[in-house]
C-alpha positions, 0 to 999 in steps of 0.5 A: 654267777651268784658265786662270782658276785659273792666273791666280788662282794666279799673282795669289796667288803675286804677292801673297805675294811682294810682301808678303814683299818689303815685310816684308823692306824694313820689317825692313831699314829699321827695323834700319838706322835703329836701328843708325844711332841706336845708333852715333851715340849717340842711344840710351842704355843698356848696350852689351849692350842697344843692340847688340841693339836693332836686332834687338829692334825690327826682327826681330819685324816679319817675322812681323807678318802671321802672328803680329801680336800676338806681333810687337807684344808683342816690339817693345814688350818691346824698347822697354820694356827699353831704357827701363827699362835706360837710365832714358831712352827713345830717340826717333827715326823708327826708333822711330815706324816700328817701333811704327806698323807693329806697331800697324797689323799687330796690328789689320789681321791679328788678330781684333777681340779680339786687336786690342783686346789689342794696343791695351791692350799699346800703352797699357801700353808707351807708359806705360813709354816716357813715364815714362822719357822725360826730355823728357816728364818735364820738363813743357815744353809742347812736349815734352808735345805731342810725346808726345801726338802720338806717342800719337795717331799710334800710335792712328791706325795702329791705327785704320787697321788696323781699317779695312783689316781691316773692308774685307777682311772685307766683301770676303770676305763679298761674295765668299762671297755671290757664290759662294753665288748662283752655286751657287744659280743652277747648282742652279736651272739643273740643276733646270730641265734635269731638269724639261725632261727630265721634260717631254720624257718626258711629252709625247713619250709621250702624243703618240706614243700620240695619233699612233698612235691617230689613224693607226689611226683614219684607216686604218680610216676609217668602221670605226674603233672609236667610242671612238677619238676619246675615247682621243685626246682623253683622251691629249691632255688628259693631255699638256696637263695634265702639260705645264702642271704642269711649265711652271708649275714652270719659270716664272721668277716663282716663283709656286707652283701646286698640283702633282699627285702624281708618278706611281709604280709604282701608275700603271704599270697606267694607263700600260700601258692607254694603250699597249694602247689605242694598239695595242701589247699589254703584259704587266705583271708585278711581283715583291716588295713595292713599297708602301714604296719612296721616291717618287723611286725610284718616279718614276724607275721610272715614267719609265724604263718610260714612255720605253722604251715610248715608244721602242717605239711610235715606233721598234720596230714591235713586236707586243708588249712585256713590263714586269717590275718585281722588288724584292729586299732590295738593289735594284729591277730593271726590264726592258722587252722588245719584239719589234720590229726591231733596226734600228728600235730602234737609233734609240732608243739614239742621242743624245737626251733619252730615253736620257740621262734614263734614264741620269741617273735610274739614275746618281742612285741608283748603279745600272746601265742597259743598253739594247741589241738582243736576240740573238733579236730585239727590244730590251731595257732593263734598269735596276737601282736599288739600295735603299741609295742610294735611302733 
């Protein structure tokens, strides 16, 4: 990224230097040609005017990109001043070059409205020029055609600037559209990654429950409780339903399916019952009102508890666990404690989607997460989710 940014910066600097060099070359060329015409006597008018005419025609072109309309107006003012003061318009390549560059610049670097104002100014300036040109006023056909060619050349320069300006706007819009597409694609990828973590949370929890129930049933043999297979079937079915729901969202054909409501705090009792059925006693406690929490916050609380209990089932070898959800005026605090072995629980805090998902959920609300062994034995997961960032 840094290298590409450096390349873009270098190209921008190169373009700016090239543009400045080109503008300087135009100014020098117009000034030199006009000065040559003045000293050769081709430019009529008082000495105070002809001596400064090279600057009047050339110097404004230095600002033709930054203030194109003002630059064109100053060039036209110099042209009209020479024609009115001398009673005879000057002719020559230096005049054509200065006016053509000004006409092009006023349409290439201005808004459409300003470019039309510039065109009107060129029409007025050329009228003053033509009325004071002895050759055009002579009425000779060749001179009239020459004057008409001069006018058409200025119009062509203005139209060329319009074409260039339109192309520049089109490329800018294409670049902006491409940036929006990339941003949308990045947002979709991020959302798909989030849904993948959701899928991990759901499936890993339910399959852990199924695994423990099946292991318990096998260990008990013929003495296994009658409802064990029904519990395994129910947990498996729940995992399959939720997996299908999330995979339906992840499909690339963007066909919508009816989505089940996202779980929240009200579903923690059912989650605890599932874990109890797997053989881990759960104590579930609530403090404060939870019926007005944002759905996104409730979902995050549910997933944090689900992931923590899944880790306890898979790694801790715990005999009991406690889930405490407390709500005060500033935040919701979730605490999941177990009495498992620290060495087994160390695996839960290692790299993996589970803890990463919990940290991202808490960070989304500007909260804090602590997952670490307890000094007295067991493992603790504590998450604090501020309410100010959840609204």
